[in-house]
N, C-alpha and C positions, 0 to 999 in steps of 0.2 A: 729764530723763527717764533719761539715761545714768547719772547719779550715783545715782539711786534704784535702778536695776537693779543697779549694782555693789554698793551697800550691801546690798540683799536677797540677792545671791549670796554675799557674804562673811559675812553675819550668819546666814542661814538655810539656805544650800545647800552651801557649801564643805565643811563638816565633817560633813555628813550621810552616812549609810551608803548603799550601793548599793541596798538593798531600798527605803529611803525614796524615793530618786530614781526608781527604776523605777515604784513605785506612783504617785507624784505625776505623772510624765510620762504614764503610761497614763491617769490620770484626765483630764489636760488634753487629751491626744490623742484620747481617746474621748468624754468628756462634751461638750466644746465643739463638736467637729464634729457629734456626734449631735444636740445641741440646735439648732445652726444649720441642719443639714440638714433637721430636722423642720420648723423654721420656714420655711426657704426652699422646702422641698418643698410645704408647704401653700400658700404664696403662688404658687409656680410652677404647682401643680396647678390652682389657681383660674384663673390667667391662661391656662394651657393649655386648660382646659375652655372658657373663654370664647372663646379663639382657635379651638379645634377646632369648637365649635358654630357660631361665626361662619363658618368655612370650609365646614362642612356646610350651613349655611343659605344661604350664597352659592351653593354648587353646586346646591342644590335650586331656588333662585330662577332661576339660569341655565338649569337643565334645564327648568323650567316655561316660561321665556321662549322657549327654543328650541322646545319643543313647540308653544307658542302661535304661534311664527313659522311652523312647518311647516303648522299649520292655516290661518293667514292666507295663506301662499303658495299653498295649494290653492285658496283663494277667489280670490286674485289671478290664478291661471292661468285660472280660468273667465272672467275678464273679457277674456282675450286670444282667446277663441273667434271673435270677428268676423274677426280676421285670418286664421283658418283656414277661413273660409267665403267663397269668392270671390263667390258669388251675392249674399250679403248686402252685401258691399262695393259691388258694382255697383248694388244697390238704393239704398244710402245716397248714392251719387254720381249718382243719377238717370240711369243708363245704361239704355237700352231702356225708358224710362218709358212711351212711347206704346204699346209692344207688350204690356205686362203689364196684367192685369186685377186688380180688387180681390181676387178670390178667390185669384189666384196670389200677390199680395203678402201676404195673410193667411196663406196656406199656408207661404210662405217664412219669415215671422216666427214662426209657431207651431213649425215644424221647428227653427228656431234656439233657441227657448225650451226645446224638448224636449231638445236636445243639451246645454244647460246643466244641466238637471236630471239627465240620465243620465250624463254624462261625469265629473262631479265627485264627490268623496267627502264633500262638504259638503251638508247638508240645506238647500236653498233654499226660501223660501216666497213670494218676490216678486221680479219682474224688471221693470226699466224700461229701454226703449231710446228715448231722446229724441233724435230726428234733427233735423238742421238744414234739409235740402232736401226731405225727404219726410215722410209721415205717421209719427208716433211710435207706439210700441206699448208696452202695459203689462199685466202680469199681477199684480194685487194679491193679497194673501194671501186664500186661501179664496174666490177669485172667478175667473171665466173671463177670458181675455185679450181685449183690445180695442184698437182704434185710438184715439188721443187727439190732439186738435189743441192742447190746452192745454200751456203751458210750466210744468214743475214748478219752483217757486221754490226748493225745497230743493236741487235739483241745481245750480242756478246758484251757490250758495254755495261749491261745491267745484270750480267750473270753473277758477279760478286755481290752486288747489292741484294739480289733475290736469293742468294744461297741459303738464307735462313728459312726459306719456305714461305715467307710473307710476300704479299703483293707489293710491287714497287710501281709508283705512278710517275709517268714520264711527262714532262712539260709539253705544251703544244709545239708541234713540229709538222713539217710538210711530208706527205707521202704521194707517190705517183701511181696512178692506176694503169692497167694494161692499155687503155685507149688514149693515154697521154695526158689525162687530166690530173691536176694537182689538188690535193685536199689538205686542209689544216685540221689536224687531229691531235688529241692527247691520248695516252695509252696507259693500260695497266699490264704489268708483266709479272709472271709467277713461274718459278721453276717447279716442274712436276717431278716428284720423286717416287721411287718404288716404295710401296707400303711394306715390303718384306725386307729389302736390303738397305733402303734409304738412299740409294745412288740416284743421281739425276737421270731422268728419262727423256725430258723434253722441256722446251721453254714455250709458254703460252702467252701471246700478246693479243690484247683486244683493243682496237682503235675506236674512239668515240669522237664525234664532231667537236672541234674546238669551239664552235659557236655556242653550243650548250653551256660550256663553262663560262665563256665571255658574257653571255646574257645574264647568267646568275650573278657574276661579279658586278656587272653594270647596274643591276638593281640595287646594289649596296650604295652606289654613288648618290642616288636620289637627285637632288638639285645640283647644279653646276658648281656650287660653293664648296662641296666636299671633294676631297681627293682620295682615291682608292688605289691600292697597289697590292699585288699578290706576288710573293717571292717563293721560289722553290727552296729545297733544303740547302743549296749552295749559295743562296742569296741572289740568284739570278732572277730578274723580273719575269714573271709569267704574264702579268697584266699590270698596266700602270696608266692612271688617268689623273692629271692634275700635277701640282708642284708640292714637293716635300722639302722645305728649308731645313735640311738635316745638318747640324753643326759638326757631326762626325764625318760627314761625307759618305757614309756607308749605311744604308738602310738594312743591309743584311746582318748588322750587329744586333738588331732587335729580335730576340728569340724569347719564347715563352708567352707571357701575358702581362700587360701593363698599360699605363697611360702616362704620357710625357708631354711637356710643352717644348716645342722646337722654335728657335728663332727668338726675336725680341721686338718690342715696340708694336707698331701696327701690322707688321708682317708675321707676328708670332701665330703659331697654329697649335691646336690641341690634337695630339695623335694618339690613337689606340691601336694596339697590335695584339694578335692572338696567333699562336703557333698550333697547328692541328696535330694531335697525336697520331692521326691515321695516315695523313699524307706527308707530314713534315713540312708542309707549306705554311708560310706566315702571311696573314691577312692584315693590312694596315689601312686605317682610315684617318684622315686629318681634316679638321674644321678650323678656319681662321678665327682667332679670338675676337677680332673686331666684329665679326658677324654674331658671335655668341653674346657679346656684351652691349650690342647696340640697343636692345630693348631695356637692358639693365640701366643704362645711362638715362633713358627717358623716365623710367620709374624713379630713379634717384632724384631727378629734378622735381618730379611731382611730389615725392615725399618731403623734400625740403620746403616746397611751397605750402604744403598742408601743415608742416610743423610750425612755420612762421605764423600762419593763421591761428592755429591752436594756441600758440604762445600769446598772441595779442588778446585772444578771448579769455585765456586763463588769467592774465594780468587784470583785466577788467573785473572778472568775477571775484578774484582774490581781494581786490580793493573794496568791492561792494560788501562782501560778506565779512571781511575783517572789521569794517566799521559797524556793521550790524551786530557783531558779536561783542565788540568792546564797549559800545555805548551803554547797554544794560549793566555790564560789569563795572563801569565807572560809577554808575548810580549806586550799585551794591557796595562798592568800596567806600564811598562817602558815607553811606548809611552805617556801615560797620564801625567807622571811626566815631560816629555819634553814640553807638552802643557801647563802645569802649569807655565813653565818658559817663555811662550810667543812664542813658536815655532808652528806656525799654518800651515806650509807648508809640514809637514810630512804625510806619509801614510803607513799603515801596510798591509801586504799581506793577502788575503782571501783564505783560504785553504779548506774550507768545505761549505756545504749548510745548515748546521744545525743552532741551536741558536747561537753558537760561531761565525760561519761565518756571520750570520745576524748582530751580535753585532759588528764585525769588520767593515763591510760595513757601519753600522750606525755611528761608530766612525769616519771613514774617511769622511763621509758626514758632521758630526757634526763639525769636525775640519775645513773643507773647508768653512763652513758657519759661523763659530764662529765669525770671524771679523765683517762681515756685520751685524750679529744679535746683536753683542755688540753695534755697532754704532746705530742701530735702537732702541734698548732698551734705550740708552742714550737720543736719540731724543724724544722718547715717554715720558720718565720721565720729560723732560723739558716742553713738551706740557701739561702734567697733572698738573704740578706745575703752569703754566700760567693759565690753566683753573680754578684751585682752587682759585688763586688770584682774577681772574675776578669774580668768583662766590661770594667770600667774599665781593668784592667791590660793587656788585649789590644788596646785601641784604638791605632791608629797616628796619630801626630801628623802632620797634613798638611805642616807646615813642614819636618819632618824629611825627608818624601818630596821636596818641592821642592828642599831643599838637596842631597839625594843626586843628583837629576837634574842640578842645576847643576854638581855636582862632576864627574859623568860628561861633561857637555858641555865643561867646562874641560880635562879630560885629553884628550878627543878633539880639541880645538882645538890643544893642544900637539903632538899626534901628527900633525896635518894631515889628519884624517879628517872632511871636511866633511859627508858623509852622516850620520855619527853625530851630529855637532853639530846638523844640521838636524832630525833625527828627535827628539832629546831636547828641543830647544827647542819643537818643535810638540807633543810629548807633554806637556810641562809646561803649555803653554797650554791643551791639551784638558782636562787634569785640573782646572786652575783654573776653566775654563768649566763643566765638568760639576758641580763642587761648588756652583757657583751663587751663593754669598754670600747665600742667603736669598731670591733673586728667582725667581718662577715664570714670569714673562714677560720677554722681551727684545724688541729690535727686530729686524726682518729683516736689517738691516745687521750686527748682532752675530752673528746665526745664520749669515749668509753667511761672515763672517770665520772662525767656528768650522769651517765646512765646508771652507773653503780650507785651513786647517791639517790637517784630517783627510785631504783629498785629496792634500795634499803628501806626507804620510807614505805613503799608498797608492801614489803615483807613484814614490817611491823603491823601494817593495817590488816593484812590477810593471814598473818602468823604462818602456820605450817602449810597452808594451801598453796603457796607460791614458792617455787624453786627456780633458779636461773643459773645459767652457765655461759661464760664468754671465752672464746678461743680465737687466737689470731697469730699469724706469723709475725715474728718480731720486726722484720723489715718493712711491714705494712703500717705500723703504728704511727709513722711520721707522715703518712700520706695526707694531703689536705682534704677537707670535707666542709660543706656548708654547716654553719652553727645550727644546732637544734634539728638535725636530720633524723637521728635515731629515736628521740623521745616520742614523737607522734606515732612512729611505727610500733615501738614497744608498748605504748599506751593502748594502741588498737588491739595488740595481742592480749593485753590484760583484760580489756573490756570484753572481747569475744570469748576469752578462756575462762575468766572467773565470774564476771558479772552476768554473763549470759549462759554460763555453763554450771556444772556442779562438780564437786570433788576437787582433786589437786590438779594444778597446772604447772607444767615445766616449760620455761622459755629458754631457748638456746640462741646465742648470737655467735656466728662463725664468720671470720674475716679471712678471705683468700684472694688469690690472684689467678686470673685465667684470661688467655687471649689478649694480653696487654691491657687488661682492665682489672680494677679492684671490685670484688664482689663481697657484699655484706648481707648475710642471710639471717633473718630474724624468724624463728620457727617456734610454734606452740603446739601443744597436743590437745587443744580445745575441741569444741564440737565442729569447727570448720564451716564451710559453705558449699553449696552444690555448684555444679559446673556453670549453670546459667547465671547465678549470682556473682561468681568470680568473673565471668565474661563481662557482665554489666559494670562491675566495679573497675576493672581494667580499662574498659572503654571510657568511663567517666574520667578516670585519671588522665588518659591520653588526650581527651578533648578539653580538660580543665573545667568540667561541669561539677559543681558542688552537689552531692546527693541530697535527696529529701530526708528529713529527720535529723537527729542529733549526731549520728556517727558518720565516719568516712571523710570528714572535712580535712582532718590532718593529713591523711594519705594523699589527697588531691593536691594540697598545698605543697607537700614535700616533693611530689613528683614534678609539679610545674616549676618549682624553684630549681631542681636539678636539671631539668630539660632546658630551661632558659639560661642557666649558668654554663652547662657543659655541652649542650647541643642534643640533637635527636640521637636515640640509641642509649641514652643514659636516663636514669630515673628509677622508679619503683615498679615491680611486676609481681602480682600475687599468683600463687598456685597452691595446690594441695600438698601437704607434707606427708611423709611416709607414715606418721602416727595418726593421720586423719585430721589434723588441724590445718592451720594456714602457714604457708611459708612465704615471707615477703623478701624478694631479692632486690637489693639496692646496688645498682651498677654505677661506678665512678671511673673517670679516666685515670690511668696510671701516670703519676707525676715523676717517679724516680725508680731506679732499679732496686729491687728488694735485696736485702743483705744475703750473704751466702749461707746463713744458718738455715737448716732444713727442719728444725724442730718447731713445735707450736708452743706458744706462751699461753698459759691459763690465766685469765684475768678475773675470774669470778667463780 
């Protein structure tokens, strides 16, 4: 595949003009995405329509099921009225049975039946209270209420289901009134139990016209293209309207909530089902896919037609603007070839105010100034070379400096001036250490040796006014440290202690380990600083701001070098010392475990 692409590029693309390439690229970038987008949009629109209708259908079924549950809950609440009627509970438990008359019992039961009819928002047409210990009472549809001694076998079938105390809903069935009329009803049945012992006292059944339920379900069907069915908990149809091409042959298998596609081809339907947690009934609604996708097919054809029109228009505009862009560029290309040959007096016409016109004006300006810029560039290069030669000539050879210091030391030795010999030797060592030999990190031992030489020179300068002491655990001397970390801190202590103070100054350097870090404390007994000055100096070091005046630059530089090298939490922190001077704490990361020796090594 790669060889084919390379052959096509070399054979048909490499030598083609810019206009051809722009037109071809625009065709590919416009035609292919446009056709693909039209195709994918049609497919996506069909699926989106099916998905959105499925979502809408699921919402409608859920809403219908929720409304049906509200209706059923109203009916279920009516079956709890015996628990709100203490006199009826006493009657069912046979309390004060000897004092009550038949009239009082009938009046009590009639009042209870009347409360059921009045309190509920559900139209009831029949009520049955089948008691265990006393006479039962029934109000058939379109008949007066009466006592009954017979046991209704229809109620016994729901005794086990209602044993939990919850209401059980009975699918539509026929009941017979005393005048011989037949009524289609559905019922709610509840076992009434004693509040004290929990034993069954009676079974309450409330009958509601089945037409109320059928009308609610019929509203879900809407147009005749939708099929609706309601199944009870056993999968037996309660209501069914339309056809359900179920591949399993059993709609009762669909429990819970979901959306499935049944059947295939033009006969396929999109079915949504929801099982009510209140009644245990399952509501199903199915819509033929051919109905759902009928509008989608029309939209797809329209989108394809619009895509073809847009494709033709885009090709025309692409060719037009490709030629408009490439024509000025061709003029510019020819002019640039003339400039390559040294023609700096030419100019090209500016025909537009867009990027091409701006490029043409820039080209004209570039050509007009090219001669002078070339001369200035040549002159600048000559000056840079001269500056480089001068810089090389002004460099000092370090070996010449070392040899000179050695000569001074030798003549001082011959003259017997030991102070000059000591100072030149220490100065030579300091210079060698400062130049570093390419190393940015050294050990604490090397840094301490450097500080000893520095302090030796300062001791000769200040004679008896300067004393110093260096202590460290032996295991910490091999820890790494950035070169020239201690000298600026010690120099700061000398400046504040001797040059700005009076009397003698003692400088102490203590190296220890704490909390997995190496701490180097540089302490002096000089005049010190007040709390506000200390706070400002610490803030400047943390922010990397160089202080005003000659002092404090070294501390800022040391702190920033340590923070950049080792991270936040490391660096220099100033505080008051116990002697009244300044204590500079330098925190470094611990690189290795210290040795087992617990003693301290005196280094100065």
